[in-house]
N, C-alpha and C positions, 0 to 999 in steps of 0.2 A: 469499359470506362478504364481510363490509366490515371495515377495520382500524380500530383508535384508534391516535394517533401518541402516544408520550409523551416529553417531552423534563424532562432530569434529573429523571425520578420524577414529573414532574406531568402529566396527559392534556393537550394541548394543540390537538390536531387529528384528524380524521377523513378515512379514504381509504375513499370510497363509491362501489360500482357504479352507474353511470348509463348511460341508454341509452348504445351504441356505445363507452363508457369508462369513465374512471373520473375521479372529484371528488375534489381534496383541497380543505381548508377549514378555517379554524380554528376550534374551539368557541367559544361565545358567552361564557363564562366566562373563557376564554384573552385574548380582545378586550378583554374589560372590565379585567381584572387582567393584562396582559400580562408574560410572560416572554421568554426566550430564544427568537429564529425556529428552526424548523425548521432552517433553513438559509439561507444568504447569496441564495440565489435564490428562496427564500419566504418574503417579508418578514411578519411579521405586518400583515394587512390584512383586509378584510371580503372582499375579492375571490378566488372560489372559483378554482383552476387546474384547468382539465379536460384530460385527455390522452386519446387514442383509438385503439382496435382492441387493447386489452390492456395497452396501456404505462402505464407509470407518469412523474411528472415525473422530469427526469434525476438529479436528488439521490437520491431513492431507488431507481431503477434501477441506481445505480452502488454501492449496499450489496449487491447480488447477489452469489454467490460466482460465478466466471467458468470456463470451460472444462468440463472433465471434470468437476469438482464440479457445476455447474451442470446437466450432462446427467443425473448420477448423483441432485440432487436432485428435477428432473424426474420421472425415471423411480419415484421413489421416493414422491413424493405424488401420481403418476397426474395430473399437472397440464399442459396445454398450453404449447408452446413461448413462447406469446405471452400468456399469463395472469400478468404478473408479479406482481401482489397477492398471488396464491395461494403463489407461491412466495418473496413476501418474509415473508408470514404464519408461512412454516413456518421461517424461518430468524431471525424478528425480534426475539426476546429478547436476544441478544447479538450485537449490529452492532458494527461500528466506531463510536465517537464516542459522546455520549451521549442517542442516540436508541434508543426500541424502537417496535416495531411488533406489537401483539397483535390478534386477533379482537375485534371490537366487543363492549364490556359486559365483558371481562377486565381484571385488572390483573395488568401485567407483575411476574416474580418479582425481587426485590430482588439487585442485584449479587452478594452473598454467595452466595445460592440460584439463581442462573444455572447451570444443567447441574451440581448440586450432586452428580449421579449418576456425573459422571467422575471417580474417583479413582485417578489414575495415578501411582503412583509410578515417576520415570525414572530413580531411584537403586538400584531393586531388582534384586538380583544375577541374578534368572530372567526379565528385561524382554525382552519380546518384540514388539519395533516393528511387527510386522505386526499386533498386535491392538489400539496404539495407537488406529486410526480406526475400529474397530468398537466399542471400550471407549467414545468420546465420544459415541457414538451413531450411528445409521443411521435416517434422514436427517439428515446433518451439521445439526447446529441452530446454525450460527454461519456469520454472512455475510462470511467473509475471503476476499478474491481475492490472486491473484498467479500468477508463473509455476509454482512447487511446489504438488504436492499438499499441503494443509495440516491439520494437526488441531489444534482448539484445545482445550486446559484448564485446569482450574483447579488449585490448590493440588498442582501437581508438581514437586517439587523444586527450588521458587523458595520465596521468602518466601508467608506463606500469603495466599490471596485475589488475588493478583498474577497476572493472565491472562497467558499465553506462547502462542505457535503453534510446533508441533512440524512440521519440513520434513524431508522425507526426498526424496531423487535419484528422479526417475521415470526409466523404462528410457530416454528419449528423451534423457535429459540426463545420462550417466553422472557421477557423481562432483561432482553438482551442490552437495551439500552442503558438500563440501570447499572447491571452487571458492568459493560464496560469503562462506565464514568467512574464508578468506583476504583476501578484498577488503574485507570489515568488517573486519578488522585492520589492513589498510593504509588504509583511511579515516580511523581512528580514530588514526591516527600522524600525520595532519596537525594543527596549530596548530589551525585553524580548525575542524577536524575532529572531535578531541577532545570529547566530551560532546555532540556532534551527531548521532550514529549509534548504530542501537537495538543494546542488550544481547544478546550472542547468545554461546553454548555448542554444542561439537559432543559428542554423549553418542554410545556405541555399545551396543548391547544383548547378550544371552546367545549370540547368531548371529554376532555380529561388523558388523552391519548398523549403519549410524549415522544420525543425524539432528542436524538444527540446531534448538535450541531458542531460539526468540527470544521477548525479553520486549515485551510488545504496550507501545506508548508513548501509549495512550489511556487509562491507567487506573493508578490507584496501589494499585488493589485495594481501595478502598473509594468511589472517586470516579470516575464515567466524563467523561472530557473532549472538547468539542466537537472533531471531525475534519473536515474535508473536504479530497478530492483536487482536481488541478488540475482534472481533466475535470468534477467537479461544480461548482468555482467558476464554470467558462465555460459551465454548463449546457447541457453537452454529453453526448449518451449513450454508454455504455461502449464500444461499436461502433466511437467516433469517436476514441477513445485514442490513433490513431495520427495523426489528421485535423489536428492543430493543428500550428504551429510552436513553437519554443523560446520566441520573441519572445510570441507569443500568450499561451501558458503564462505565462510572466514576468510580463507585466503584468496577468494575470489574479490573479496570487497578491499581487505588491505591493500592488494594490488594496484588499487586503482585511489585510494586515500593520499591526501600529501601529509596526513601524520599518522600513521599506521599503528604508533601507541594507544594514542587516544581510541581510535577507531577500534582496537582489540578492547579496549576497556569498555568501551560502550556496547561491542557486540556480546561481551561476556556479562555485561550489567543485563540485558535484554534476555541472556537465556537464564541468568540466576532467577530473575523476577518472574520471566513466564513459567518456569516450573514451580516454584515457590507459592504462586498465586493460581497454578492449575492451568495455566494455559496450554493447549495441547495445538494448535492451529499458528504457530511461528514457522510458517514454511518460507520456501526462498522467495515468494513475492510480498512477504510481510516485513521484509528489511530491505531499504533502499539507502543510496547514496543521494547528496543533492548538492551542486556548485552554488555557492552564494557568492562567489567572486573570487575564493580563497584554495579553488580547486576542491576536489569531492572530499568531502565529509560523510559519516553515517548520518542519516537524515533522522530528524525527531522520531520516536517509537509511536508508531499507532497500529490500530486493531489489536486490542491488548483484553478481550474478556476472557473471563475464566471458562473454559469448557467444561470442565469436569461436572458442573450443574447439568450440561447435557448428553453425559455419558462417555466424554473423550477424556480418557486417563493415560494415554501415554503422548510422548513426545511426536512432534510434527517428522523431525529429522533427527536422525541416530548422533549420537554423542558417542563417541571412542566405541563406536560399533552397537549401542545399545539404545532403543526408544523407550525402553520398561521403566526404568529407573535411574535417577540421577544422584547420587550421592555426593556428596561434599569433597570427598577423595577424588573421584573420578570427574568434577567439576574442575579442581585444583591441575588435575592432570591434563586436561582440555587446555587449562590458562597457559600450561608450561608449553603446551606443544605450538601455541600461536606466538609465543614470545612474552609473556605477559608476566611481569614480576611477582614473586610469592606475594610480597605483602601488598601488592596492588590486588592481588585475585581474591587474597583474605578480605580486603577491604570490601570487596564487591559484595563477598558473598554475606559479610557484617552488614553491610547497607539494605542487601535484598531480605533478610532476615527481619531487620527491624520494619522494613516497611510492609511486611505481608503479617508481621505479629497478630494484627486484630481484623485482618482484611476478611477471614472466612465468615467472622461476626458481623461485618460491614454487609459483605453481600448479602449475607441471610436477611438484616434488617432492610437493606435497599430493594430487595428483588421479592421478597415473601415468598420463597421458594416452597413447595410441599416437603411432607415430611421425608420422604425418601431423598429428593435431593439435597436438602438441607444436610442430613444425616450423610451422604455421600461425599458433599463437599467437606464437612468439618472433617470427617473421619480422614480423608486423603490430604488434607493440607496438614495436619497434624502429623499426619505419620513422615509426609515429607521432612518435615522440620526436623524430625526426631533424628535423620540422618545428615544434619546439617550443622 
């Protein structure tokens, strides 16, 4: 089966199976009356892009779910691991951003109609979160990636039509919901973090199980906004999300944003907060840009849990060649390398220090970690602050 690629509700391109691979090309109508490019790495030209061995271009591969959700999807549609086009078609009506990918010759549903069968009232007194993931469909018809198991819903305890992500703590990451919520609140407490982090709340079902409900930043309920993560911007496959440096990521983002100085400040803020909060999973798919009509800007910060309690003590991406430690001196050197003024860089560091001053204690209170996790968390965060 081949695919049609729609941009902002208009047929723009095709993904066709060809000998030994898949070919992406824009339609003749789109070439004659060009609209927005599918992606920064796929400009509107007559030149087709061909990939091999079942792979899609990196932008499309980056739209697929990851981890266990990808494994479940493969089993559900009985697709081989290397048939990325089949996987994309299974989740293509509700991808991150303004792109939809559907079987050739079909028209994608409107934003309002996407997954209209998932009527989930998260305020219901008899809510059972175990059912949320089955109620939104199986296979999961949403291409959303991240560390936690996620279910995407429509019209669920938020303003009608606004998309949300429901996240629960998987067994291998106990209390991850409470962990991330605490970190999101801390990030929002910063002057330059306020309004630049996803909106979220914690809910509890009738059995006492908790979930994090996150409002998606790529939609206002009636419009989907273009989004690309740093891995897609760099033309890298999801498997390479840990194989770039912070400097590479930064320059990739700054190259497409309309206000590079503000983007540089935002990236520096996420790096500083991530280090001081113990988040070792800020990889190239956890930084994105979004276009709300003003050109690309750094998207609200998301996926912000402290990973130290789960044994992850290093940076996901190296900064100035090192993943092991990030002193204030090296952080300021990074800021200088990306053109951030020294005063701004120091203000970023000061805000991140203030926002995380009591975060360790708050995480211990909210997450009720065992003695070992509590000890490791407090020790690591205290040591990091000593070098800032």
